[in-house]
C-alpha positions in Angstrom: -13.9 -17.2 3.9 -15.2 -15.7 0.6 -14.2 -12.0 0.3 -17.1 -9.5 0.5 -17.5 -7.4 -2.6 -18.2 -3.8 -1.7 -18.2 -0.4 -3.4 -16.5 2.7 -1.8 -17.3 6.3 -2.7 -14.2 7.7 -4.4 -13.2 11.1 -5.8 -14.3 10.1 -9.4 -17.1 7.7 -8.5 -17.5 4.3 -6.9 -14.4 2.1 -6.3 -14.8 -1.6 -6.6 -13.3 -3.4 -3.6 -13.1 -6.8 -1.8 -12.9 -7.2 2.0 -11.5 -10.5 3.2 -11.5 -11.5 6.9 -9.2 -14.0 8.6 -10.7 -17.2 10.1 -10.0 -15.8 13.6 -11.4 -12.4 14.3 -8.7 -9.7 14.4 -8.7 -5.9 14.9 -6.2 -5.0 12.2 -6.9 -4.5 8.5 -4.5 -3.9 5.7 -5.3 -1.8 2.6 -3.7 -3.3 -0.5 -2.8 -1.2 -3.5 -2.3 -2.8 -6.9 0.2 -2.2 -9.7 -0.1 0.1 -12.7 -3.6 0.1 -14.4 -2.2 0.9 -17.8 -0.1 -2.4 -17.7 -2.9 -4.7 -16.6 -2.7 -4.0 -12.9 -5.8 -4.8 -10.8 -6.7 -5.9 -7.3 -6.5 -9.5 -8.6 -2.8 -9.3 -9.1 -0.8 -12.3 -8.1 1.8 -10.4 -5.9 -1.1 -8.8 -4.0 -2.7 -12.2 -3.6 0.5 -13.5 -2.0 0.7 -10.5 0.3 -3.0 -10.8 1.1 -2.7 -14.5 2.0 0.2 -13.6 4.3 -1.9 -11.0 6.1 -4.9 -13.4 6.6 -2.5 -16.0 8.0 -1.5 -13.4 10.6 -5.2 -12.6 11.4 -5.0 -9.3 9.5 -8.1 -8.6 7.4 -7.4 -7.2 3.8 -9.2 -4.6 1.7 -8.2 -4.7 -2.0 -9.6 -2.2 -4.4 -9.4 -1.3 -8.0 -8.1 2.2 -8.8 -10.3 4.4 -10.9 -11.0 3.1 -14.4 -10.0 -0.5 -13.5 -12.6 -3.3 -13.4 -15.9 -1.9 -12.1 -14.3 1.2 -10.5 -15.6 4.4 -12.1 -13.5 7.2 -13.5 -10.5 7.2 -16.0 -7.0 6.1 -15.0 -4.7 9.1 -14.6 -7.5 11.6 -14.9 -8.8 14.0 -12.3 -7.2 16.1 -9.5 -6.4 15.4 -5.9 -6.5 18.3 -3.6 -4.5 17.7 -0.4 -6.1 18.6 2.9 -2.7 19.5 4.1 -0.8 22.8 3.6 1.4 21.5 0.8 2.3 22.5 -2.8 3.2 18.9 -3.7 1.8 17.7 -7.0 0.1 14.4 -6.3 -1.2 11.7 -8.7 -5.0 11.6 -9.1 -5.0 8.0 -7.7 -3.8 9.2 -4.4 -7.4 10.3 -3.8 -8.5 6.7 -4.4 -6.0 5.5 -1.7 -7.3 8.1 0.8 -10.9 7.2 0.1 -10.3 3.5 0.7 -8.3 4.2 3.8 -11.0 6.5 5.2 -13.6 3.8 4.6 -11.6 1.4 6.7 -11.1 4.0 9.5 -14.8 4.6 9.6 -15.8 1.0 10.1 -16.1 -0.2 13.7 -14.5 -3.6 12.9 -10.9 -2.5 13.1 -8.8 -0.4 15.4 -5.6 -0.2 13.3 -5.2 0.2 9.6 -2.0 -0.9 7.8 -1.1 -0.2 4.1 0.6 -2.4 1.6 1.4 -1.4 -2.0 3.1 -3.2 -4.9 4.9 -1.3 -7.7 2.6 1.6 -8.8 0.5 0.9 -5.7 3.7 1.5 -3.6 4.2 4.8 -5.2 0.6 5.9 -4.7 1.0 4.9 -1.0 4.3 6.8 -0.7 2.6 10.0 -2.0 -0.4 9.4 0.2 1.5 8.8 3.5 1.3 12.4 4.8 -2.5 12.4 4.2 -2.9 8.9 5.8 -0.7 10.0 8.8 -3.1 13.0 9.3 -6.1 10.6 9.2 -4.4 8.1 11.5 -3.0 10.3 14.3 -5.0 13.5 14.3 -2.1 15.5 13.1 0.7 13.8 15.0 2.5 13.0 11.8 2.5 9.3 12.5 2.3 7.2 9.3 0.4 3.9 9.3 2.4 0.8 9.3 3.5 0.4 5.7 4.9 -2.3 3.5 6.2 -1.3 0.1 6.7 -4.2 -2.3 9.0 -3.5 -5.3 8.7 0.3 -5.1 9.7 1.4 -8.6 11.8 4.5 -7.7 13.9 4.0 -10.9 10.8 4.7 -12.9 8.6 6.9 -10.7 9.4 9.7 -8.2 9.7 8.9 -4.6 10.4 12.3 -3.0 11.8 12.7 0.5 9.0 12.6 3.0 8.4 16.0 4.6 6.6 16.5 7.8 6.6 12.9 9.0 8.7 12.0 12.1 12.0 10.4 10.9 12.1 7.9 13.6 8.6 6.8 12.9 9.4 6.4 9.2 12.2 4.1 10.1 10.0 2.2 12.6 6.8 1.8 10.7 7.8 1.4 7.0 9.4 -1.7 5.4 10.4 -2.7 1.9 10.4 -6.1 0.2 12.2 -6.1 -3.2 13.9 -8.4 -5.7 17.7 -8.3 -6.2 17.1 -8.3 -10.0 14.5 -5.6 -10.1 15.3 -3.2 -13.0 12.7 -0.7 -11.8 14.2 -0.2 -8.3 17.3 1.4 -6.9 17.5 0.4 -3.2 20.4 2.8 -2.4 18.6 5.8 -3.8 15.4 4.8 -2.0 17.0 4.5 1.3 19.3 7.6 0.9 17.0 9.9 2.8 15.3 7.4 5.2 16.7 4.3 6.9 13.9 2.0 5.9 14.0 -1.7 6.9 14.6 -3.7 3.6 14.4 -7.3 2.7 16.0 -8.2 -0.7 15.0 -11.5 -2.3 17.9 -13.1 -4.3 17.1 -13.9 -8.0 13.7 -12.1 -7.8 12.7 -9.6 -10.5 10.1 -6.8 -10.3 7.3 -9.4 -10.8 8.8 -12.0 -8.4 8.6 -14.5 -11.2 9.0 -18.0 -9.7 9.6 -16.4 -6.3 6.2 -16.1 -4.8 7.0 -18.6 -2.0 10.0 -16.4 -1.0 7.9 -13.3 -1.4 5.3 -14.8 1.0 8.0 -15.6 3.6 9.4 -12.0 3.3 6.0 -10.4 3.7 5.2 -12.6 6.7 8.5 -11.6 8.3 7.7 -7.9 7.8 4.2 -8.4 9.2 5.5 -10.3 12.3 8.1 -7.5 12.9 5.3 -4.9 12.9 3.1 -7.0 15.1 5.8 -7.3 17.7 6.1 -3.5 18.1 
């Protein structure tokens, strides 16, 4: 089925997005967040496409969107402020506001009763920063994060602070990582130092999963099936 092109109201203007539905009607949707805009990242990224195809095969709808300043999304990459609705002093990236806006849009549609999140590289970092906000939206203050898949989270290049306020057992239950063994932007031991997150490591894969998209698809599918079984 051809994805539906939509525009979502974001903090700095309209965000360009595409909603794809599986052949069989499902009640779960996944929000997909793309890699760094300043290095050519967009919602049409190949890794996101692989992840999105795996979702659709499991009857999970997907919403891809372009961060501010990418494609037809308004605003300027890295510009603007995000004011957390939570009582926190954490300094968050402006694009966290884009994640929250897209997630809210999904929660406000009547098509889905559960929203998952998937982020690749920069997108994984934006999700990590946004998780407390998304947990607040998901569970009415119960500190339950949405089911989350982080693909190649670049913690050797970007900050992934220890999550505060989220229930530790739920972090371990609801968050998964897929990464390449040869990823120079990722330090698995440091990333899992504070939280026992389920991790799949793909042998011979780099940060971009060059020549490894079939293995990536299998790993993403395995992570999705594990979450579906819970």
